[in-house]
C-alpha positions, 0 to 999 in steps of 0.5 A: 500499499505504501509503495502504491501511494508513493507511485500515485504521488510520483505520477501526480507530481510529474503531471503537475510539472508537465502542466506547469511547464506547458503553462509557462511555454504558453505564457512565454509565447503570449509575451513573445507575440506582444513583444513582436507587436511592440517591436513592429510599432517601434516601441523598443523598450516595451518589446524588450520588457515582454521578451524578458518576461518570455525568456524567464518563463522559457529560457530556451526559446530560440525565437525569443533569444533571436528577438532579444538579440535584435533589441540589443542591436537596437541598443547598440549592445553588440556583445549581448546581441551576439550572445543572444544569437549564439544561444539561439543557433546553439539550440537550432543550428538550422535557424537561419534568421538567427544565423543571418542576424549573428552575421550582421552582428559580426559585421558591425564588430568588424569581424567580416570573416566570421560574418561570412561564415554565419551568412553561409550557415544561414544559407545551408538551410534549404527551407530558409524563406528569405535567403536573399537577405543572407545572400545580400549580406554575404555580398556586403561582407565580401565587399568589405573584405575586397573580395569583389567577384565573390561579392558580385556573385552573392548579390546576383544570387540574392537577385535570383531569389528576389528580383525586387530586393533593392539592397542587392542592387546598391551593393552591385553598384558599388562592386561595378564602380570599384571595377571601373564598370561605370555603366553597369554601376549606373544601371544597378544604382538606377534599379536600386532607387526605383525599387527603394520605397524611400525614393520610388525612382526620385533621383533628386530625393536620393541625391539629397538623402545621400548628401545629407547622410554623408555629413553624419556617416562614419569613415567607411560608410562615408566613402560608400556614400561618396561612391553613390553620389559619384555614380549618380553623376554618371 
């Protein structure tokens, strides 16, 4: 009888733990969804609070970890962003969004070779829904490493996946410009500003935007902006 009571207690205890665990996961998902909603509205601090509540309830939720990494990027806390993305991909190595975001973080750190590896890892997943992003980011990383042919190839792969993905055309314009293919650079840049929702083909608006941005840009970015201004004058 005593053994039977112990067995009943153990079954009840395990069932209670399972129920509590499921409740925590459901609560964490609710906080996560609310955080995503806040993030889409650019309410970054409110999103951060919801993601923190979610991760406390479900510490190994890869989507929450990825979202927290994005928040840390907005806070310019690159170390915490990197750690969040690394933990997310340690839980799921095929998590392409987190691998892509990790690559972007490495890029902000100036660790371009590490960025290349992360973008390539993101692209290994055949069911990645937005490969054009990782290909375009890979092109940018190669450009920063001055591997121009590899950069062009990556940008073209991005365009194959999504012909309207305008960041790739900006990248191609820089690559062609550095190779002295000025006509191709001008064509790529024209296509970029046609597709870019900020300009919708308005060259004067684009010129003013880049001219204003040049005044506050950091050294490396400033050089690229000057190249864009030069390309617009071809």
